[in-house]
C-alpha positions as CSV (number, residue, x, y, z in Angstrom):
1,X,0.0,0.0,0.0
2,X,1.1,3.6,-0.6
3,X,2.6,5.6,2.3
4,X,-0.3,7.1,4.3
5,X,-1.0,10.8,3.7
6,X,0.1,12.3,7.0
7,X,3.3,10.3,7.1
8,X,4.0,11.3,3.5
9,X,3.5,14.9,4.4
10,X,6.4,14.5,6.9
11,X,8.7,13.3,4.2
12,X,7.6,16.1,1.9
13,X,8.0,18.7,4.6
14,X,11.5,17.3,5.4
15,X,12.5,17.7,1.8
16,X,11.0,21.2,1.5
17,X,12.9,22.4,4.5
18,X,16.2,21.7,2.8
19,X,15.4,24.4,0.3
20,X,15.2,27.1,2.9
21,X,18.0,28.9,4.7
22,X,16.4,28.3,8.1
23,X,15.4,24.7,7.4
24,X,18.5,23.4,5.7
25,X,20.5,20.8,7.5
26,X,23.6,18.9,6.6
27,X,25.5,16.2,8.5
28,X,23.7,15.2,11.7
29,X,24.4,12.9,14.6
30,X,25.2,9.4,13.3
31,X,23.1,8.0,16.1
32,X,20.0,9.9,14.8
33,X,18.2,13.1,15.5
34,X,17.6,13.5,19.2
35,X,13.9,14.3,18.6
36,X,13.3,11.0,16.8
37,X,15.3,9.0,19.3
38,X,13.2,10.4,22.1
39,X,10.0,9.7,20.2
40,X,11.0,6.0,19.6
41,X,11.8,5.6,23.3
42,X,8.5,7.1,24.3
43,X,6.0,6.0,21.7
44,X,7.4,2.5,20.8
45,X,8.8,1.5,24.2
46,X,6.6,3.6,26.6
47,X,9.8,4.9,28.3
48,X,11.2,1.4,29.0
49,X,14.4,2.4,27.1
50,X,16.2,5.7,27.1
51,X,16.7,7.9,24.0
52,X,20.4,7.5,24.3
53,X,20.0,3.8,23.9
54,X,18.3,4.2,20.5
55,X,20.4,4.3,17.3
56,X,18.5,5.4,14.3
57,X,19.6,3.8,11.0
58,X,18.7,3.0,7.4
59,X,17.0,-0.3,8.4
60,X,17.1,-3.4,10.6
61,X,18.9,-5.5,7.9
62,X,21.7,-3.0,7.7
63,X,22.0,-2.9,11.5
64,X,22.3,-6.6,11.7
65,X,25.3,-6.3,9.4
66,X,26.8,-3.6,11.7
67,X,26.2,-5.7,14.8
68,X,28.1,-8.6,13.1
69,X,30.9,-6.1,12.4
70,X,31.0,-5.3,16.1
71,X,30.9,-9.0,17.2
72,X,33.7,-9.9,14.8
73,X,34.8,-13.3,13.3
74,X,35.4,-15.3,16.5
75,X,31.9,-15.6,17.9
76,X,29.5,-18.5,17.5
77,X,26.0,-17.5,16.4
78,X,22.7,-19.4,16.9
79,X,19.8,-18.9,14.5
80,X,16.3,-20.1,14.2
81,X,15.8,-22.7,11.5
82,X,14.0,-21.6,9.4
83,X,14.8,-17.9,9.6
84,X,15.4,-14.7,7.7
85,X,18.6,-15.4,5.7
86,X,20.5,-12.3,6.8
87,X,21.5,-13.8,10.2
88,X,23.3,-16.8,8.5
89,X,24.6,-14.9,5.5
90,X,26.3,-12.1,7.6
91,X,27.8,-14.8,9.9
92,X,29.3,-16.4,6.8
93,X,30.5,-13.1,5.4
94,X,32.2,-12.2,8.7
95,X,34.2,-15.5,8.6
96,X,32.4,-17.0,11.7
97,X,31.5,-20.2,9.9
98,X,33.1,-23.2,8.2
99,X,32.0,-25.1,5.1
100,X,28.4,-25.9,4.3
101,X,27.4,-29.5,4.6
102,X,26.4,-31.1,1.2
103,X,23.6,-33.1,2.8
104,X,22.5,-30.9,5.7
105,X,22.6,-27.6,4.0
106,X,24.0,-26.1,7.2
107,X,27.2,-24.2,7.8
108,X,29.8,-25.4,10.3
109,X,30.2,-23.3,13.4
110,X,26.6,-22.0,13.4
111,X,24.1,-23.4,15.9
112,X,20.8,-24.1,14.1
113,X,17.8,-24.1,16.4
114,X,15.0,-26.1,14.7
115,X,11.7,-24.2,15.0
116,X,8.9,-26.3,13.5
117,X,5.3,-27.3,14.3
118,X,6.5,-30.1,16.5
119,X,8.0,-27.7,19.0
120,X,5.5,-24.9,18.5
121,X,8.2,-23.0,16.5
122,X,10.3,-22.4,19.6
123,X,13.7,-24.0,20.0
124,X,14.3,-26.7,22.6
125,X,16.8,-24.7,24.6
126,X,17.8,-27.7,26.7
127,X,19.1,-29.4,23.6
128,X,20.6,-26.2,22.1
129,X,24.4,-25.9,22.3
130,X,25.8,-22.6,23.8
131,X,26.3,-19.7,21.4
132,X,27.7,-16.3,21.9
133,X,24.9,-14.6,20.0
134,X,21.3,-15.8,19.7
135,X,19.3,-14.3,16.8
136,X,15.6,-14.5,17.4
137,X,12.7,-13.0,15.4
138,X,9.2,-12.6,16.7
139,X,6.8,-12.4,14.9
140,X,8.9,-14.7,12.8
141,X,9.8,-14.4,9.2
142,X,9.0,-16.9,7.5
143,X,6.8,-19.0,9.9
144,X,4.6,-16.2,11.2
145,X,5.0,-17.7,14.7
146,X,4.9,-15.3,17.7
147,X,6.7,-16.1,20.9
148,X,4.8,-16.1,24.2
149,X,6.0,-14.2,27.3
150,X,6.9,-17.5,28.9
151,X,9.0,-18.6,25.9
152,X,10.9,-15.3,25.8
153,X,11.5,-15.5,29.6
154,X,13.2,-18.8,29.0
155,X,15.3,-17.3,26.2
156,X,16.4,-14.4,28.3
157,X,17.3,-16.7,31.2
158,X,19.3,-18.9,28.9
159,X,21.3,-15.9,27.6
160,X,21.9,-14.6,31.1
161,X,23.1,-18.0,32.2
162,X,25.4,-18.4,29.1
163,X,26.7,-14.9,29.3
164,X,25.5,-14.4,25.7
165,X,23.7,-11.7,23.8
166,X,20.3,-12.0,22.1
167,X,19.7,-10.0,18.9
168,X,16.0,-9.7,18.9
169,X,14.4,-8.8,15.5
170,X,11.1,-7.0,16.2
171,X,10.4,-5.7,12.7
172,X,6.9,-7.2,12.7
173,X,5.9,-6.2,16.3
174,X,3.0,-3.9,15.3
175,X,1.1,-6.9,13.9
176,X,0.8,-8.3,17.4
177,X,-2.8,-7.7,18.6
178,X,-3.3,-10.5,21.0
179,X,-3.3,-9.4,24.7
180,X,-0.3,-10.4,26.7
181,X,2.0,-11.2,23.8
182,X,5.3,-9.3,24.0
183,X,6.0,-6.8,21.3
184,X,9.6,-6.2,22.5
185,X,12.3,-8.3,24.2
186,X,12.4,-5.5,26.7
187,X,9.0,-6.6,28.0
188,X,10.9,-9.4,29.6
189,X,12.7,-8.8,33.0
190,X,16.4,-9.1,32.7
191,X,16.5,-8.5,28.9
192,X,18.3,-5.2,29.2
193,X,21.3,-7.1,30.6
194,X,21.5,-9.5,27.7
195,X,19.6,-8.3,24.6
196,X,19.8,-5.9,21.7
197,X,16.7,-5.1,19.7
198,X,16.5,-4.2,16.0
199,X,13.4,-2.7,14.4
200,X,12.2,-0.8,11.4
201,X,9.6,1.5,9.9
202,X,9.5,-0.7,6.8
203,X,6.5,-2.7,8.0
204,X,5.1,0.0,10.2
205,X,4.5,2.5,7.4
206,X,5.5,1.1,4.1
207,X,9.1,2.5,4.4
208,X,10.7,-0.5,2.5
209,X,12.0,1.9,-0.1
210,X,12.4,4.9,2.2
211,X,14.8,3.1,4.6
212,X,14.5,3.9,8.3
213,X,15.0,1.7,11.3
214,X,16.6,1.6,14.7
215,X,18.6,-0.5,17.1
216,X,18.3,-0.4,20.9
217,X,21.5,-1.2,22.8
218,X,20.8,-0.9,26.6
219,X,23.3,0.8,28.8
220,X,23.1,-2.2,31.1
221,X,24.5,-4.6,28.5
222,X,28.2,-5.4,29.0
223,X,30.8,-7.6,27.5
224,X,32.5,-10.1,29.8
225,X,35.3,-7.6,30.5
226,X,32.8,-5.0,31.8
227,X,33.0,-2.7,28.8
228,X,29.7,-1.4,27.4
229,X,28.3,-3.0,24.3
230,X,26.7,0.4,23.5
231,X,30.1,2.1,23.3
232,X,31.3,-0.4,20.7
233,X,28.2,-0.2,18.6
234,X,28.4,3.6,18.8
235,X,32.0,3.3,17.5
236,X,30.7,1.2,14.6
237,X,27.9,3.6,13.8
238,X,30.0,6.7,13.9
239,X,32.8,5.1,11.8
240,X,30.7,3.3,9.2
241,X,27.6,5.3,8.9
242,X,26.8,9.0,8.3
243,X,23.3,8.8,9.7
244,X,19.9,8.3,8.3
245,X,18.6,10.9,5.7
246,X,17.3,14.0,7.4
247,X,14.3,13.8,5.0
248,X,13.6,10.3,6.1
249,X,13.9,11.1,9.8
250,X,11.3,13.8,9.3
251,X,9.0,11.0,8.0
252,X,9.9,9.0,11.1
253,X,8.7,11.8,13.3
254,X,5.5,11.9,11.4
255,X,5.0,8.2,11.9
256,X,5.1,8.6,15.6
257,X,2.8,11.6,15.8
258,X,-0.8,10.9,16.9
259,X,-2.0,11.1,13.3
260,X,0.8,8.9,12.0
261,X,0.2,6.2,14.7
262,X,-3.4,6.1,13.6
263,X,-2.4,5.6,10.0
264,X,0.0,2.9,11.0
265,X,-2.8,1.1,12.9
266,X,-5.1,1.3,9.8
267,X,-2.3,-0.1,7.6
268,X,-1.6,-3.0,9.9
269,X,-5.3,-3.9,10.0
270,X,-5.4,-3.8,6.3
271,X,-2.5,-6.3,6.0
272,X,-4.0,-8.5,8.7
273,X,-7.1,-8.6,6.6
274,X,-5.0,-9.9,3.7
275,X,-3.4,-12.5,6.0
276,X,-6.9,-13.8,6.8
277,X,-7.5,-14.3,3.1
278,X,-4.3,-16.3,2.9
279,X,-5.3,-18.4,5.9
280,X,-8.6,-19.1,4.1
281,X,-6.6,-20.1,1.1
282,X,-4.9,-22.8,3.2
283,X,-8.3,-24.1,4.2
284,X,-9.3,-24.2,0.5
285,X,-6.3,-26.4,-0.2
286,X,-6.8,-28.6,2.9
287,X,-3.4,-27.6,4.2
288,X,-2.3,-26.9,7.8
289,X,-1.3,-23.3,8.2
290,X,0.7,-21.3,10.8
291,X,0.9,-17.5,11.4
292,X,-1.3,-14.9,9.8
293,X,-3.0,-13.8,13.0
294,X,-0.4,-11.6,14.8
295,X,1.8,-11.7,11.7
296,X,1.7,-10.8,8.0
297,X,3.1,-14.2,7.0
298,X,1.2,-17.5,6.5
299,X,3.3,-20.7,6.5
300,X,1.8,-23.6,4.7
301,X,2.6,-27.3,5.4
302,X,2.9,-28.9,2.0
303,X,2.3,-32.5,3.3
304,X,5.8,-33.6,2.4
305,X,6.0,-32.0,-1.0
306,X,9.1,-30.1,-2.2
307,X,8.8,-26.4,-1.5
308,X,10.8,-25.5,-4.7
309,X,8.6,-27.8,-6.9
310,X,5.5,-26.4,-5.4
311,X,6.7,-22.8,-5.9
312,X,7.5,-23.6,-9.5
313,X,4.1,-25.3,-10.1
314,X,2.2,-22.4,-8.6
315,X,4.2,-19.9,-10.6
316,X,3.7,-21.7,-13.9
317,X,0.1,-22.8,-13.5
318,X,-1.4,-19.9,-11.4
319,X,1.1,-17.1,-12.2
320,X,1.4,-16.3,-8.5
321,X,4.7,-15.8,-6.7
322,X,5.2,-17.5,-3.4
323,X,8.3,-18.2,-1.4
324,X,9.7,-21.8,-0.9
325,X,10.4,-22.5,2.7
326,X,13.8,-24.1,1.9
327,X,15.1,-20.6,1.1
328,X,14.9,-19.8,4.8
329,X,17.0,-22.8,5.9
330,X,16.9,-26.6,5.9
331,X,14.0,-26.8,8.3
332,X,11.9,-24.8,5.9
333,X,11.7,-27.5,3.4
334,X,8.2,-28.8,2.9
335,X,6.6,-25.4,3.6
336,X,5.6,-22.4,1.6
337,X,5.5,-18.8,2.8
338,X,2.7,-16.5,1.7
339,X,2.9,-12.7,2.3
340,X,0.1,-10.3,3.1
341,X,2.1,-7.4,1.8
342,X,0.0,-6.8,-1.3
343,X,-3.2,-5.2,-2.3
344,X,-6.5,-6.7,-1.2
345,X,-7.4,-7.3,-4.8
346,X,-4.2,-9.2,-5.5
347,X,-4.7,-11.3,-2.4
348,X,-8.2,-12.2,-3.4
349,X,-7.0,-13.0,-7.0
350,X,-4.2,-15.1,-5.7
351,X,-6.6,-17.1,-3.5
352,X,-8.8,-17.7,-6.4
353,X,-6.0,-18.8,-8.7
354,X,-4.2,-21.1,-6.3
355,X,-7.4,-22.6,-5.1
356,X,-7.8,-24.1,-8.5
357,X,-4.7,-26.2,-7.8
358,X,-6.3,-28.0,-4.9
359,X,-6.0,-31.4,-6.6
360,X,-2.2,-31.1,-6.3
361,X,-2.5,-31.4,-2.5
362,X,-5.1,-34.2,-2.3
363,X,-3.9,-37.5,-0.9
């Protein structure tokens, strides 16, 4: 969907100001404008984090890469399987891993945490080897699974026990509507001593092409030598990044105004309506489905069929693009991801077209 009107006016206003003597601004603080950092701390976290702990950026994906640069090549990372590929790919690029197994499809020196229907898409932490960094995304891409408070409490306790750091990807947090379900890792006691959170306006307000996100690094988070993680991340940001665009940050402030937050709620409800259509499609096909309630993604169980073969069949016979689960890791094989990020008309059309292929999934 297009960027909502009030939020768009913030972007337009930010651009217009650059054409005036009083409004022009050049290089700013690499950590982000103080006004936007304060709004994020207040409106997103209800004061649970401080403005000085918020680092504004060009998106969560870029920040994950910068966090990897901070962690370096000698750490062991743990990832959900399946998961957003950037966690594994940046680990590989940083030299943290060994070779990839020909049969397993997994890299050496990465801890893969299977997250499947059999464990309610939450890893068995008792069977998970220790890692230095645990990457965790909720609501999850691609499975659509949302971690409960009790599950996240266990994850935080594990990290505290291990002396490890959680990198919590909360990019889809605004889709959570169920009462009592955490939208932030900082809803969990103790998390500020063991967790970093990345987030983004991409899914909040259609900023995928605008590029604006943030990372929260608490002041209480320390390395084993007692030095502050925040100080190291600040060094990375000020060395490798010149700050998010002033125009884009004006759009971010508009997002977090009263009118902007209302527009974001309306946009989220629209996409959740699309997700319901995709869940109904799963029922049309007689397939088990996951996600799509507090998440924009619906994960279909293909009854043992190849995810790539199914993707190709749907593409050729229905002319609809889906995402094969294997692209998110070995445990994604046998599943298909559907996304609600489309127009209502396209979701309805996709349901109609793919429903015609029901025979492919009949026993």
